[in-house]
DRENDO-1510 file (C-alpha; in Angstrom, 1 decimal, always signed):
<recs>
REC; n; res; u; v; w
REC; 1; MET; +0.0; +0.2; +0.0 .
REC; 2; ARG; +1.3; +3.6; -0.8 .
REC; 3; LYS; +2.4; +5.5; +2.1 .
REC; 4; HIS; +0.7; +8.5; +3.1 .
REC; 5; THR; +3.0; +11.6; +2.3 .
REC; 6; GLY; +2.8; +15.5; +2.2 .
REC; 7; ARG; +4.7; +18.3; +1.9 .
REC; 8; SER; +4.7; +21.7; +4.0 .
REC; 9; ALA; +6.3; +24.7; +4.2 .
REC; 10; PHE; +7.9; +23.9; +7.4 .
REC; 11; GLY; +9.9; +20.9; +6.1 .
REC; 12; PRO; +9.9; +17.3; +4.4 .
REC; 13; ALA; +6.8; +15.1; +4.3 .
REC; 14; LEU; +6.0; +12.9; +7.4 .
REC; 15; THR; +5.8; +9.0; +7.0 .
REC; 16; LEU; +3.3; +7.2; +9.2 .
REC; 17; PRO; +4.0; +3.8; +10.2 .
REC; 18; HIS; +1.3; +1.4; +9.0 .
REC; 19; ALA; +0.4; -0.1; +12.3 .
REC; 20; PHE; -0.5; +3.4; +13.6 .
REC; 21; LEU; -2.6; +4.0; +10.7 .
REC; 22; LEU; -4.6; +0.9; +11.6 .
REC; 23; ARG; -5.1; +2.1; +15.1 .
REC; 24; LEU; -6.8; +5.0; +13.6 .
REC; 25; GLY; -8.8; +3.1; +11.3 .
REC; 26; ILE; -7.2; +4.1; +8.2 .
REC; 27; GLY; -5.7; +2.0; +5.6 .
REC; 28; GLY; -7.5; -1.2; +6.8 .
REC; 29; ARG; -9.5; -3.7; +4.3 .
REC; 30; GLY; -13.0; -2.8; +5.9 .
REC; 31; VAL; -12.5; -4.9; +8.7 .
REC; 32; ARG; -13.2; -3.1; +12.1 .
REC; 33; GLY; -12.5; -4.4; +15.8 .
REC; 34; THR; -9.5; -6.1; +17.5 .
REC; 35; PRO; -8.7; -9.8; +16.7 .
REC; 36; THR; -10.2; -10.6; +20.3 .
REC; 37; GLU; -13.5; -9.0; +19.2 .
REC; 38; ARG; -13.6; -10.9; +16.0 .
REC; 39; ASP; -12.8; -14.3; +17.8 .
REC; 40; GLY; -15.8; -13.8; +20.1 .
REC; 41; GLY; -18.3; -13.4; +17.4 .
REC; 42; ALA; -17.0; -16.8; +16.1 .
REC; 43; VAL; -17.3; -18.4; +19.3 .
REC; 44; ALA; -20.9; -17.3; +19.7 .
REC; 45; VAL; -22.1; -18.8; +16.5 .
REC; 46; ILE; -20.2; -22.2; +17.7 .
REC; 47; VAL; -21.9; -22.3; +21.0 .
REC; 48; ALA; -25.2; -21.7; +19.3 .
REC; 49; VAL; -24.6; -24.6; +17.0 .
REC; 50; ALA; -23.5; -26.5; +19.9 .
REC; 51; MET; -26.5; -25.8; +22.1 .
REC; 52; VAL; -28.5; -27.7; +19.4 .
REC; 53; ALA; -26.5; -30.8; +20.0 .
REC; 54; LEU; -26.3; -30.6; +23.8 .
REC; 55; MET; -30.3; -30.1; +23.7 .
REC; 56; GLY; -30.5; -33.3; +21.8 .
REC; 57; ALA; -28.0; -35.1; +24.2 .
REC; 58; ALA; -30.2; -33.9; +27.2 .
REC; 59; ALA; -33.2; -35.1; +25.6 .
REC; 60; LEU; -31.3; -38.4; +24.9 .
REC; 61; ALA; -30.2; -38.8; +28.4 .
REC; 62; VAL; -33.4; -37.4; +30.3 .
REC; 63; ASP; -36.2; -38.3; +28.2 .
REC; 64; VAL; -35.1; -41.6; +27.0 .
REC; 65; GLY; -34.2; -42.6; +30.7 .
REC; 66; ALA; -37.8; -41.6; +31.6 .
REC; 67; LEU; -39.3; -43.7; +28.8 .
REC; 68; LEU; -37.2; -46.9; +29.6 .
REC; 69; SER; -38.4; -46.4; +33.2 .
REC; 70; GLU; -41.9; -46.3; +32.3 .
REC; 71; ARG; -41.6; -49.2; +29.9 .
REC; 72; ALA; -40.1; -51.2; +32.8 .
REC; 73; GLN; -43.0; -50.3; +35.1 .
REC; 74; LEU; -45.5; -51.2; +32.3 .
REC; 75; GLN; -43.6; -54.6; +31.9 .
REC; 76; ASN; -44.0; -55.2; +35.6 .
REC; 77; GLY; -47.6; -54.5; +35.3 .
REC; 78; ALA; -48.0; -56.7; +32.1 .
REC; 79; ASP; -46.1; -59.5; +34.0 .
REC; 80; ALA; -48.2; -59.4; +37.1 .
REC; 81; ALA; -51.6; -59.2; +35.4 .
REC; 82; SER; -50.9; -62.0; +32.9 .
REC; 83; ILE; -49.6; -64.2; +35.7 .
REC; 84; ALA; -52.9; -63.5; +37.8 .
REC; 85; ILE; -55.2; -64.3; +35.1 .
REC; 86; ALA; -53.5; -67.5; +34.2 .
REC; 87; GLN; -53.7; -68.8; +37.7 .
REC; 88; ALA; -57.4; -67.7; +37.7 .
REC; 89; CYS; -58.0; -69.6; +34.8 .
REC; 90; ALA; -56.0; -72.6; +35.9 .
REC; 91; ALA; -58.3; -72.6; +39.2 .
REC; 92; ASN; -61.5; -72.0; +37.6 .
REC; 93; SER; -61.8; -71.5; +33.8 .
REC; 94; ALA; -65.5; -70.5; +34.3 .
REC; 95; GLY; -64.6; -67.7; +36.9 .
REC; 96; THR; -65.0; -63.8; +36.1 .
REC; 97; THR; -61.4; -63.2; +36.3 .
REC; 98; CYS; -60.7; -65.6; +33.3 .
REC; 99; THR; -64.0; -64.8; +31.1 .
REC; 100; ALA; -63.8; -60.8; +31.8 .
REC; 101; PRO; -60.1; -60.4; +32.8 .
REC; 102; THR; -59.9; -56.7; +31.8 .
REC; 103; ALA; -60.6; -55.4; +35.2 .
REC; 104; THR; -58.2; -57.5; +36.6 .
REC; 105; ALA; -55.5; -56.4; +34.3 .
REC; 106; GLN; -56.4; -52.7; +34.9 .
REC; 107; SER; -56.0; -53.1; +38.4 .
REC; 108; LEU; -52.7; -54.9; +38.5 .
REC; 109; ALA; -51.2; -52.4; +35.9 .
REC; 110; ASN; -52.2; -49.7; +38.0 .
REC; 111; GLY; -50.7; -51.2; +41.0 .
REC; 112; ASN; -47.5; -51.9; +39.5 .
REC; 113; THR; -46.3; -48.6; +38.0 .
REC; 114; LEU; -45.1; -45.8; +40.0 .
REC; 115; ALA; -47.4; -43.3; +38.3 .
REC; 116; GLY; -50.3; -45.4; +39.3 .
REC; 117; SER; -51.9; -45.6; +35.9 .
REC; 118; ALA; -51.6; -47.4; +32.5 .
REC; 119; ASP; -53.6; -48.1; +29.7 .
REC; 120; VAL; -54.9; -51.6; +29.1 .
REC; 121; ARG; -54.3; -51.8; +25.2 .
REC; 122; SER; -55.5; -55.6; +25.0 .
REC; 123; VAL; -56.2; -59.0; +27.2 .
REC; 124; SER; -56.7; -62.1; +25.5 .
REC; 125; VAL; -57.2; -65.7; +26.8 .
REC; 126; SER; -57.0; -68.4; +24.6 .
REC; 127; GLY; -55.7; -72.2; +24.4 .
REC; 128; GLY; -54.0; -72.2; +28.0 .
REC; 129; THR; -52.4; -68.7; +27.7 .
REC; 130; ALA; -53.2; -65.2; +29.1 .
REC; 131; THR; -51.8; -62.3; +27.0 .
REC; 132; VAL; -51.8; -58.7; +28.4 .
REC; 133; THR; -50.4; -55.5; +26.7 .
REC; 134; LEU; -50.3; -52.2; +28.4 .
REC; 135; GLY; -49.3; -48.8; +27.2 .
REC; 136; LYS; -49.1; -45.2; +28.0 .
REC; 137; THR; -48.5; -41.9; +26.5 .
REC; 138; VAL; -45.4; -40.2; +28.1 .
REC; 139; PRO; -44.9; -36.4; +27.8 .
REC; 140; THR; -41.4; -35.3; +27.2 .
REC; 141; SER; -39.2; -32.8; +28.7 .
REC; 142; PHE; -35.8; -31.5; +26.7 .
REC; 143; ALA; -37.4; -33.3; +23.3 .
REC; 144; ALA; -40.3; -30.9; +23.1 .
REC; 145; ALA; -37.7; -28.0; +22.5 .
REC; 146; LEU; -37.0; -30.4; +19.4 .
REC; 147; GLY; -40.8; -30.6; +18.4 .
REC; 148; ILE; -41.3; -34.1; +20.2 .
REC; 149; MET; -43.8; -33.5; +22.7 .
REC; 150; SER; -44.7; -37.0; +23.9 .
REC; 151; LYS; -43.9; -40.9; +22.9 .
REC; 152; ASP; -46.0; -43.8; +23.2 .
REC; 153; VAL; -44.5; -46.9; +25.3 .
REC; 154; SER; -46.0; -50.3; +25.7 .
REC; 155; ALA; -45.2; -53.7; +27.2 .
REC; 156; SER; -46.7; -57.1; +26.8 .
REC; 157; ALA; -46.5; -60.4; +28.9 .
REC; 158; THR; -47.8; -64.0; +28.2 .
REC; 159; ALA; -48.3; -66.5; +30.9 .
REC; 160; SER; -49.4; -70.2; +30.2 .
REC; 161; TRP; -50.9; -73.0; +32.5 .
REC; 162; GLY; -51.1; -76.7; +32.1 .
REC; 163; THR; -50.4; -79.8; +33.6 .
REC; 164; PRO; -46.8; -80.6; +33.6 .
REC; 165; ARG; -45.3; -82.8; +30.9 .
REC; 166; SER; -41.9; -82.8; +32.0 .
REC; 167; GLY; -39.3; -81.2; +34.6 .
REC; 168; PRO; -37.5; -81.8; +37.8 .
REC; 169; ALA; -38.7; -84.1; +40.5 .
REC; 170; ALA; -38.1; -82.4; +44.0 .
REC; 171; VAL; -37.2; -85.8; +45.3 .
REC; 172; PRO; -36.8; -89.1; +43.5 .
REC; 173; LEU; -40.0; -90.6; +45.0 .
REC; 174; THR; -43.3; -91.5; +43.1 .
REC; 175; PHE; -46.6; -92.6; +44.2 .
REC; 176; ALA; -49.7; -94.5; +42.6 .
REC; 177; THR; -52.3; -92.3; +41.3 .
REC; 178; CYS; -54.8; -94.0; +43.1 .
REC; 179; VAL; -53.3; -93.0; +46.3 .
REC; 180; PHE; -54.4; -89.3; +45.9 .
REC; 181; GLN; -57.7; -90.3; +44.1 .
REC; 182; SER; -59.0; -92.6; +46.8 .
REC; 183; VAL; -59.3; -89.8; +49.2 .
REC; 184; PRO; -60.4; -86.1; +49.1 .
REC; 185; LEU; -57.3; -83.9; +48.4 .
REC; 186; GLY; -56.0; -82.2; +51.3 .
REC; 187; THR; -56.4; -85.4; +53.5 .
REC; 188; ALA; -53.5; -86.0; +55.5 .
REC; 189; MET; -52.3; -89.5; +55.3 .
REC; 190; ASP; -49.2; -91.7; +56.2 .
REC; 191; LEU; -47.5; -93.3; +52.9 .
REC; 192; TYR; -46.2; -96.6; +53.9 .
REC; 193; GLU; -43.2; -97.6; +51.4 .
REC; 194; HIS; -44.0; -101.3; +51.6 .
REC; 195; GLN; -47.6; -100.8; +50.5 .
REC; 196; ILE; -49.2; -99.3; +47.5 .
REC; 197; GLY; -51.3; -96.9; +49.1 .
REC; 198; ASP; -52.0; -95.8; +52.6 .
REC; 199; SER; -52.0; -97.8; +55.8 .
REC; 200; SER; -55.5; -99.1; +54.9 .
REC; 201; GLN; -54.3; -100.9; +51.7 .
REC; 202; SER; -57.5; -99.5; +50.0 .
REC; 203; CYS; -55.6; -98.5; +47.0 .
REC; 204; THR; -56.0; -100.2; +43.7 .
REC; 205; ASP; -54.8; -99.4; +40.3 .
REC; 206; ALA; -53.7; -100.9; +36.9 .
REC; 207; HIS; -50.9; -102.7; +38.7 .
REC; 208; ASN; -53.6; -104.6; +40.6 .
REC; 209; GLY; -52.9; -102.9; +44.0 .
REC; 210; SER; -49.4; -104.1; +44.4 .
REC; 211; ASN; -46.5; -101.9; +44.6 .
REC; 212; LEU; -43.5; -102.8; +42.6 .
REC; 213; PRO; -41.8; -105.5; +44.6 .
REC; 214; GLY; -38.6; -104.4; +46.0 .
REC; 215; GLY; -39.1; -100.8; +44.7 .
REC; 216; PHE; -40.5; -99.0; +47.5 .
REC; 217; GLY; -41.4; -95.9; +45.3 .
REC; 218; TRP; -38.0; -94.8; +44.6 .
REC; 219; LEU; -36.7; -93.8; +41.3 .
REC; 220; ASN; -33.2; -94.4; +40.5 .
REC; 221; ASP; -30.8; -91.4; +41.3 .
REC; 222; PRO; -27.6; -91.9; +39.4 .
REC; 223; THR; -26.1; -88.6; +40.7 .
REC; 224; GLY; -26.6; -89.7; +44.3 .
REC; 225; THR; -28.0; -86.0; +45.0 .
REC; 226; CYS; -31.7; -87.0; +45.7 .
REC; 227; ASN; -32.7; -85.1; +42.7 .
REC; 228; LEU; -33.7; -86.0; +39.1 .
REC; 229; ALA; -33.4; -83.2; +36.7 .
REC; 230; SER; -36.1; -84.4; +34.3 .
REC; 231; VAL; -39.0; -86.7; +34.7 .
REC; 232; VAL; -41.6; -87.2; +31.7 .
REC; 233; SER; -45.1; -88.0; +31.8 .
REC; 234; GLY; -46.0; -91.0; +29.6 .
REC; 235; GLN; -42.3; -92.8; +29.9 .
REC; 236; SER; -41.3; -95.3; +32.5 .
REC; 237; PHE; -38.2; -94.7; +34.8 .
REC; 238; THR; -36.3; -97.4; +36.4 .
REC; 239; ALA; -36.7; -98.1; +40.1 .
REC; 240; GLY; -33.9; -97.1; +42.7 .
REC; 241; SER; -31.8; -99.5; +44.2 .
REC; 242; ARG; -32.5; -98.1; +47.7 .
REC; 243; THR; -34.4; -100.6; +49.9 .
REC; 244; GLY; -36.8; -98.4; +51.7 .
REC; 245; ASN; -35.0; -99.2; +55.1 .
REC; 246; SER; -32.6; -96.3; +55.0 .
REC; 247; ILE; -32.6; -92.7; +53.6 .
REC; 248; SER; -29.7; -91.0; +52.0 .
REC; 249; GLY; -28.0; -87.9; +53.7 .
REC; 250; ALA; -28.8; -85.9; +50.7 .
REC; 251; CYS; -32.6; -87.0; +50.9 .
REC; 252; GLN; -32.7; -86.4; +54.7 .
REC; 253; ALA; -31.4; -82.9; +54.0 .
REC; 254; LEU; -33.9; -82.3; +51.5 .
REC; 255; PHE; -36.7; -83.7; +53.5 .
REC; 256; THR; -35.9; -81.4; +56.5 .
REC; 257; ALA; -35.8; -78.3; +54.1 .
REC; 258; TYR; -39.2; -79.5; +52.5 .
REC; 259; LEU; -41.0; -80.1; +55.9 .
REC; 260; GLY; -44.2; -77.9; +55.6 .
REC; 261; LYS; -43.8; -77.1; +52.2 .
REC; 262; THR; -45.6; -78.2; +49.0 .
REC; 263; VAL; -43.4; -79.8; +46.1 .
REC; 264; LEU; -44.2; -81.4; +43.0 .
REC; 265; LEU; -43.8; -85.1; +42.7 .
REC; 266; PRO; -44.3; -87.6; +39.7 .
REC; 267; VAL; -47.1; -90.1; +40.1 .
REC; 268; PHE; -47.3; -93.5; +38.3 .
REC; 269; ASP; -50.3; -95.6; +36.8 .
REC; 270; SER; -48.5; -98.8; +36.4 .
REC; 271; VAL; -45.4; -100.8; +37.1 .
REC; 272; ALA; -43.2; -103.4; +35.4 .
REC; 273; GLY; -40.7; -105.8; +36.4 .
REC; 274; GLN; -39.0; -106.3; +40.2 .
REC; 275; GLY; -36.6; -104.3; +42.3 .
REC; 276; THR; -33.8; -102.6; +40.4 .
REC; 277; ASN; -35.1; -104.4; +37.2 .
REC; 278; GLY; -38.3; -102.8; +37.3 .
REC; 279; SER; -40.0; -99.5; +36.4 .
REC; 280; TYR; -42.6; -97.1; +37.1 .
REC; 281; HIS; -44.7; -95.7; +34.2 .
REC; 282; ILE; -45.2; -91.9; +35.2 .
REC; 283; SER; -48.7; -90.7; +34.4 .
REC; 284; GLY; -48.4; -86.9; +35.7 .
REC; 285; TRP; -47.7; -84.9; +38.7 .
REC; 286; ILE; -49.3; -84.0; +42.0 .
REC; 287; GLY; -48.6; -81.5; +44.8 .
REC; 288; PHE; -47.5; -83.1; +47.9 .
REC; 289; GLN; -47.2; -81.2; +51.2 .
REC; 290; LEU; -44.5; -83.1; +53.2 .
REC; 291; LEU; -45.6; -83.3; +57.0 .
REC; 292; GLY; -43.1; -86.1; +58.2 .
REC; 293; TRP; -41.6; -89.1; +57.7 .
REC; 294; ARG; -40.1; -92.1; +59.4 .
REC; 295; TYR; -36.6; -93.8; +58.4 .
REC; 296; PRO; -34.2; -95.6; +60.9 .
REC; 297; GLY; -32.3; -92.8; +62.7 .
REC; 298; THR; -34.5; -90.2; +61.5 .
REC; 299; SER; -38.4; -89.0; +61.8 .
REC; 300; ALA; -40.6; -86.1; +62.1 .
REC; 301; ASN; -44.5; -85.8; +62.5 .
REC; 302; THR; -45.9; -82.2; +62.1 .
REC; 303; SER; -49.4; -83.3; +60.9 .
REC; 304; GLY; -50.6; -82.8; +64.4 .
REC; 305; SER; -52.1; -86.2; +64.5 .
REC; 306; ALA; -50.3; -88.9; +66.5 .
REC; 307; SER; -52.3; -91.7; +64.6 .
REC; 308; LEU; -50.5; -90.6; +61.4 .
REC; 309; ALA; -47.0; -91.4; +62.9 .
REC; 310; ILE; -45.2; -94.3; +61.3 .
REC; 311; SER; -44.0; -96.7; +63.7 .
REC; 312; PRO; -40.8; -99.1; +63.5 .
REC; 313; PRO; -40.4; -101.2; +61.4 .
REC; 314; ASN; -42.2; -99.2; +58.8 .
REC; 315; THR; -40.8; -96.7; +56.7 .
REC; 316; GLY; -42.6; -93.9; +54.7 .
REC; 317; VAL; -43.7; -90.3; +54.7 .
REC; 318; ILE; -46.6; -88.4; +55.9 .
REC; 319; GLY; -48.4; -85.7; +54.0 .
REC; 320; LYS; -51.4; -84.4; +51.9 .
REC; 321; PHE; -51.8; -84.5; +48.2 .
REC; 322; LEU; -53.2; -81.1; +46.9 .
REC; 323; GLY; -54.9; -79.9; +43.8 .
REC; 324; TYR; -51.9; -77.6; +43.3 .
REC; 325; THR; -51.1; -74.7; +41.1 .
REC; 326; THR; -47.9; -73.1; +41.4 .
REC; 327; LEU; -45.6; -70.7; +39.6 .
REC; 328; ASP; -42.6; -72.5; +38.0 .
REC; 329; ASP; -40.8; -72.2; +34.6 .
REC; 330; ALA; -38.8; -75.4; +35.0 .
REC; 331; PHE; -41.6; -77.6; +33.6 .
REC; 332; THR; -43.1; -78.0; +30.1 .
REC; 333; LEU; -46.6; -77.9; +30.1 .
REC; 334; GLY; -49.5; -79.6; +28.3 .
REC; 335; PRO; -53.2; -79.5; +28.5 .
REC; 336; VAL; -54.7; -79.5; +31.9 .
REC; 337; GLN; -55.4; -82.8; +33.5 .
REC; 338; PRO; -58.3; -82.8; +36.1 .
REC; 339; GLY; -57.0; -84.1; +39.5 .
REC; 340; TYR; -53.1; -83.4; +38.5 .
REC; 341; ALA; -51.3; -80.6; +39.4 .
REC; 342; THR; -51.4; -77.2; +37.2 .
REC; 343; VAL; -48.3; -75.0; +36.7 .
REC; 344; VAL; -48.5; -71.5; +35.7 .
REC; 345; ALA; -45.2; -70.0; +33.9 .
REC; 346; LEU; -44.4; -66.8; +32.4 .
REC; 347; THR; -43.7; -67.7; +28.5 .
REC; 348; HIS; -43.2; -64.2; +27.2 .
</recs>
């Protein structure tokens, strides 16, 4: 750029430094302000753009978290509702809860959400299953600034019920179907292992009223843990080698743990062979409340009736067969068989 010069009557022309001219606002290229002032404007633009991203991140963190929380609550409500309806249907398929389940679903949905309300979108009961779908429109907070005012969330659950077809045996012990069919369910009785039925020997069945000779109702327990991981209805299972005169330490520990509780045990409808070469044909499962037992060196009787105590040399257990409905996902289910146990499981 050409320097500014001039002449006067008093001497040669003055030459002014370029930096000084810039300070005076002379000689620039149309840009005013200091470098700091110009940088401040650029930062303002960056912050404005970043705020949009920050608002989006806030919406993601706060609103999405709230939506996930609402969905988890709806899932709890759907689970509870489907299980309750399935249990009611298993107990009485003609009952109001089974035939008109919406009110039950609404009540349980409301009781299992923190906000205390949820919309029952649908309830269906069919083919041994109960499916409940819940939903809710949730208002957003930060996402509203981006034009998203609300979001719909939903959850569904399916519970099934039926008679167990296969599953674990609480203890490897089985009884004849005629034992629990010969008396009203819930009747306390003593079950001698050397007889097919109770002490009155009134039980008859497809095996002509005779227990498996030398079998004593025990199933083979190859692991020695007093537990069978899988027993299947409609199949035959080898008799155990136990003579009935003793009980293993593992079984005694389980009996102690189960005393007063109800467990699922397999029942048989026929036998074949003898002793350890024999087998029991499993026909289904039944609930059994263990109230006592008697084996050499160990006994218990919590039935409240001294007449049910098993006296030496007899061995066996004391308890009640129950029309039992329980929540358990360890079993595969089939159609309901009247007189046998029913299991409810959350399947979806």
